[in-house]
N, C-alpha and C positions, 0 to 999 in steps of 0.2 A: 269671762267676761269684757273679750275684747269683740267677739262674735254680739252681745246685746248693744256694744256704744255703733254700731252699725246697722244693727235690722232697723233701729226708729228712722234715722236720716232715708234709708233705703223707700221705705212704707212712704216719706215723708214724697220721695223722690219720684216713685211710682203714683199716688193720689197727684200728684200737681199737674207730671204728664196725662194722665187718662183727664186729667179734667179741661186740661189743654185741648188736647186733640180731641174732645165732648164740642169743646163752644167752636170747631169747625166748620162742624155739620149745621147747618139750618133749621133745620128743624127742629134742632135740640135746646136753638134758640127760641124756636117761637113755642114750644112743649113747655117750657119751664116760666116766657112771658104767660102762656095762656094758664098754669097751677096759680104763679105771680096774683092775675088777675081775679079767680078767683078767690081768692085769700079774702081780700074787699069786696066781692064783688054781691 
């Protein structure tokens, strides 16, 4: 049961860290902007 208590917070931290690292690359921001624009265009 103790292991389960640590798995979810570690997974959340890992996802947030990877997301923050992805936003540091300008190409990712451009691609996300183009995908968002394509939804409404």
